[in-house]
N, C-alpha and C positions, 0 to 999 in steps of 0.2 A: 352511331348504331341506327337501325331502322326504327321508324315509328310503327304503330299498330298496323297502319295501312300501307306502309312502304317496306316491302320485304327486302332484305339484303340478299346477296347470293347465298349466304349461309342459311338464313331463314327460309329462302325460297326452295332450296334443296331439301331442307328439313321438312317443310310443308308437303312437298311432293312425295317424299318417301312416306310420310304419315298418311297422306291420302290414299297412296297405293295400298299400304299395308291394311287399311280399313276395309278394303275390298277382298282381302284374302283372309284365309283361316289364320288363327293365331299360331306363331312359330315359337319353338324353344328359344330361350336366351342364347345369344351368340357367344360361342367360345372363340376368344381371341388369343389362345395360347399357342398358336402357330400350327396347329394340326391341319392336315389336308381336309378338304370338304368330303363328306361321306358320300355324296352323289352329285351328279350334274343333271339338270342346271342347278346352280346354287339357289336353295329354297328362299333366300332373302332377296333374290332379283325377281321383281315382278313386272311383267309387261301388261299395260292396259291397251296397247295398240298392237294388233296382229303383225304389223310390219317390222316389229323388233323381236318377234319370237325366234328368228333365225340366230339372233345374237346371244340368246340366253345361255348357251353351253360353251361359249368361248373361253370364260375364266371365272373363278370365283372372286368374291370379295375378299380383299386381304387388308388387314390393318398394317400400314407401312411404318407408323410411328406413333408413339404416345409418351407423353411426359407430363406429370401433374403440374409442372411449373409452366408449361406452355398454355397460355390462356386462349389463344385464337389460332386458327389455321386458315388464313385468308389468302387471296390472290395467288392460288396455286398455279404454277406454270411449269411446263416440261422443256428442257433444253436438249434437243436431240443430238447436237454435236458433242456436248459434254456428258450426255446421258445421265442427267440428274434432274430431280424435282426441286423446285424452289417455292417457298411460301413465306407469308408474312405472319408474325405474332405481333399484331398491332399495338396492344396495350403495353407489352414488354419492350417496345421499340427495337425490334430485332427481326432478322430473316434467318430462315433455316435452309440448309441444303441436304438432300439425301441422294447419295451415290447409287446408281442402279447396279453397279458391278457387285458391291459387297453389302449394300444396305446401310452404310455408314452415314450417321447424321451428325451434322455440326452446325454451329451458329455461323451463318455466312456473312452477315453484316450487322454491326451493332455499334452505334445507334443507327437506325435505319430511316430516321425522320418520320417515325410511325407510318412507315409505307403500308399501303393497302394492296391495290392491284398491281400485277406485274405482267410483263410480256417480253418477248424477244423480237427484234426486228429481223429483216432478211440478211443481215450481216452478223447476226448472232449477238447483238448488244442488248443487255438488259435495259428495259424501261420501267420505271416505277412511279406509282402515284403516291406522293408524300403528304399524308395528312398534316403532320406537325409543321411542316414548312410551307404548306399550301402551294405546292408546285409539282410539275411533272419533269423528271430528270432521266437522263440516259447515262449509263456507265460504259465509258469507252474501253477498248481493249487494253489501253495502257494504264487503266486505273483511274483516270480522271473523270470528273463528273461535269456533264453538260446540262444546263437548265433548258429544258425545251419550252416550258411555258410556266409563268408565275403571275401574270396579270392579264387583264382584258379591258381595253378601253381605259387604261390608267388606274384601274382598281384590282386589287388582289383577288386571286382565285379563291374559292370558298375552302375546299379541301377535295382535290381530285380523288376519284374513287377507283374506277376501273379503266383499262386501256387496251387498245388493239392497233395493229399496224397493217395498212393496205399495201398490196404489192406495188402501187405507185410511189410508196414512201410516206404517204400521208399518215399522220398519227391522230387517231380518234380517241377521245376519252370523255368520261362523264364527270360532272362536278356537282354532287348533290349537297355537299357541305356538312355531312355527318360528322366528319372529323373536327369540325369547329364548333360543334354543339356542346362538348364537354371535354375535360382534360383527360378522360379515360383513354381516348384513342386519338389524341392529337393536343391541340392547344385551343381552348375555348375562346371564341371571339365572335364578333358580328359578321354576318354574311354580307359582303359588300356588293355582290352581283347576284342576278337571277340564276337559280340552279338550271343547268343546261348541258347539252352535249356540244363538244367542240371538235374542230379539226385543225391540225397544224399542217400548213402547206409545205411540202418537202423541199421546194425550191426557194421560196422566200422566207420560210420560217414564220409567217404571219398566221396568227390565230384568228379563227372565224367560228361564230356560233352557228351550228348547223340545225339545232332544234332546242326550243325551250317549252315544248308541248307537255313534258312531263314534270310533275312537281318535284320529284326526287330521283332523277335518272341514276341507275345503279349499274348492275352488270351489263356488259356490252360485248357483242361479238358480230362477226360477218357470217354470211351463209358461205358454203364451200366455194361457190363461184364468184364471191365478192360482189354480188349484184343486189344484195339485201343487207340491211342492218337490223340487228335485234338489240333491244334495250329492256332491261328488267325495271319495272316500277309497280310493285305489287303483282301485276300480271306481266306477261311478256309482249312487247309490241314490236311491230315489224314495219320497215319502210323499204321502198325502192330507192336505190342509189342512182342519181342522175349525174352522168359525166364525171363520176368518181369524187364529186365535191358537194353535191346537194342532196337533199332527202325530199321525197314526196309520198303521197298515198299511204299515210299512217293508218295502221289497222291493228287489231288485237290478234296476235298470233296464238296465244294460250292464256286461259283464264286460270287463276290459282285459288279461287274462292271455294 
């Protein structure tokens, strides 16, 4: 889990919503019984940037799933081919899947290695960051599991957190070590390497550290043109991607204070 200064994706989103709401008038408590919104735009969607106002009327906020036994909903990812949403319930060591066609939700994988972040590569294969096993894995179409990375320079990874795939096949992930800090979301143990952002070369499979500039790098994503990388560490930071393999020109993209 995040420290007070290192927001996870969950805390980051919650803080953003809270900050937005503080600038607007108080709204009535949300009714999640499935009724349609009374008007557009949805009153709970608040834009602080005029560039987003055109998007406000597109759709209301919907609660897709709720279960009191589900402790977390992390690493949410959409599979366009299968038309389903997948996410991780880290403390319960399982993953869920929700089918878009009929809204059916079921346990997709249990145990999951206390998986956190998920993504799909350009062949539709799921990749997951396993806190408990301190590794990144790929689930092949035949059901087998391929270990993408579990060590760096002869030492175990800390607890990979979030992951993205570049069009060139490179796999980028963060390793802040939260899952090794307590048994609640993994297996408690010492961090053997510095927390960092890594890239797996698609041709050689070699793991390279691309940045150790952030103390606890967490959520990660590319810009739509794949020329920039964004990583969450309390605030959101941005780099330029050089030749698809290196980072330069680190700067703050957004502050969350």
